[in-house]
Steps between C-alpha positions, in 0.01 A plus 500: 500500500603758772248526773366853582660603828292671766674760726442449871496801735484417868346747740526316827678777669282770375138371438564188717604701799166660504369163629342575839763436782786446264824731532836373385818613678765662274733195510192274405429728210853475364484124545162477309633712220812290470290171500264647240761613265798258544312177616162521307633729222196720474534772257408808715416574859295783632628561851321810657278805462682835499477735794346241740730535797867556613532131572373414153754740346781329693383154373486612149843646526641172636332310201630744248856480635479115471344510156769753377780273629335201314408665176129475572397866548292517184284219644417700810169709472327741718137622501496876450233759502400791276618743758741732322856404572426369855503120415780536243715665765431224738574223256813664372638564856440132586713399197233364272418590144178327398175676594149341463294805475144473642266674282124498504343223265140577575310818458349475846832492664626806287185700571420416865857427646701755306223738414655559155408452149671238286700775318622648825605160633667418180705834517618406854596140382691639203695738721612225734596277209707784348680555837560128538655471153716795577643315791559179288220310670285238333129557528228237516130620535231340711145578397351482852137356506528417124248213534228740614616757241441240232157412630379850574694754296670352195511838339709625786747210483554551132546865541778433755659237291492691163710762676727265707590273218720780356689543832841334581320237701649135508196306633131578537366315801137392508388447862173334619541718799186397683502145375165538315573321168385161393701302239282597204536878580884455559531349155267755331664806669851390438428413134341845456822679633727287288306521183477892534866541605672203341861631540490553874607266776215429737523336844198362686470532879231274660335509841317205656186635644272253314765230506547559133855650486662188349214450250511874395882482453438191280267696277719819494802292390292331226382848392866595442634693801868485535551506872307395812541613862508250786576459868664226691224288666231735359571756766321834447240734619152357568486155335842538360658498161571214243752263650839450321484118532165455336560746234832344394344148488206642302723681241727199455243218496169640397604764249832331392684830522824554694637733781846545642382366838694209650210257603715283730561800728141603542412281808817600705456874430129471586582344836753774577253770429237311706747528793569857446137605448342302780215400255466128476470322164170305505563123483303483169675790325585373151878428450618600846227370744608217737231266363497567125751218415352255762296211369250388769299214341679168475370455154700797387816363637436174327432689174832699536680161496326419177610757247437807718124478441436775757764749403448822303752752352554652843780256594620598843873487409450782271451718797762356721257266674410129518193296488362355820250235581278575806459253774153480666170335498484526114837341452544178310795263492643692210520817707673315784749334266588834331585661830692184617702513175594867573607391847702201371288266699403155347221283656325198391141484381372396846673781677387742228146386564544561880651833453225608269236396740673678787521831287138478416413443863722795601376719218147481655643709787655759277482572125858427400803323637821668412794323331704579808256288706518205282820332642338522846188315368731243319691443818174467707369240268823300423663507842212525736203357337322226706290245332232290686497722800425313820437839680276741321410855588122517457441848623636778716393830626727773624387805687684825580341766709646814634574474867438130512724189454475339149287178495498200260255213450629209303335184355726224368468146389748240638470168301139574436389612855407866539613722792438850583653737764532874576779699671619849566872605434739777480450518123274337241749216415573451866130460565474260214792284636344489850171376358694227313691413811173448692389249235836317503514497872142340510633240266818441696695592183856650537545856361816651355686811617506805287863608452483786247234681296601691194275694254640558144339727254596455121673796347295785342380674806131445432271506792292219360800272443484136624695443814694181580503423871789262582478333843778296650385220737668261748338161558640178636848637490475612135497856356310557177318767311154545321391780276155644437397751227213731511411864457437519869804444737296308767326279248849415355614406851199292547556304173874444606365361836264253338791382281705443810230300674448265196885447482506397863182288465661314205847485667628677188717778635774648267758567769724800484706376786477249779507635845563341831195447710495729812 
């Protein structure tokens, strides 16, 4: 059985650009149109409103030239107005030949905005259509404010449509202009139009003011509309339009219908438009949000190993993505092992337990540990972990006050005995080191020389990334390194220092090179 195919019209460059603060450059518009048509394979693209500005005209002309050269010009549509020949002249001069004619779909708009009767408005519409057909243009019609028209003035809507159905119009577009519909109304109103005018092609155009755009599209398609209007990332005026990604998944999975859209390109195109628009995709945005294919709870990762118990039909690979397993305080060993597997790192059970415990500890300081940070943690555990510490850091306090030297108070345990000292320094870590030096001097214990101090941040550029502080020491003619990992650079350096003191205490120094004593 052949699935019913739903036509997808993308209006990111027209309705989507009405998002507050969004304005695409001409080159970006050409790029987006290419991505929509040749990468995503959407059926049609509405790229502009006629007569907006000289800059818009130049952008449309560039897009038309590209579309003509690639055989796509009939997929390019422009919003036009019932303004005599003005919009048609603009569209024709730009090189386009499909006009989406904006007509009044509610009596209030016709009466109060145009100050005309329905018959006067119809006469104007027919005049524009006749001229467009004379020029060889395709005409689609928007019934602006149609949703309010269906609520308040059904007689007006029918009077309009009874006349327009006999005009050479390719598509009749039903917009919920102000985003007022709920799913029940969307279904009822679309069914009413389709049953009264069964031979016509209807599109549904949703807005998201009540966060119901996707649900309303669901009901409109069930009712029998043949096309739906969307934008990339749900861009659009006020609360935006129905997002392409969610609508495609909805049609394919929930309605078991088809589109021409290439699912595996959705994520990459969405990220490009995010960059062009400057409007960030929310982390929890279905299909394309950073977090939507990330399992946090360890039990979910364990279930995924056992017949994909926590998967649904939205498999990330469909959309050019992959499933991730979050690392944090809710992680279990299964999450850790999944991430280690991706990195090609194998550890024994005992090491896996240590790594899991460390990630849970670190996860209490911030919600998630990134996969980029995992190798640092593994290294910290496997190469630098110290068991049965002879020297333990019990507590410390660091103070930084403008105009005053940083100070530190340190309390440590040395083989069960507790010592405490305070000191001022040129920086917080320097102050910590001086307080430690006072304790060691009082115990007549030798101290090492700090040779080098390096801070490394895992890739990704996040300000809350863990930092690894690597300190190179010289002690008793030997040079060695210790590492500390924390969200705070100074705290990481302190951890590296405590590791160093325990190595010296145990006489267990991993020598980088032997040096002659001075």
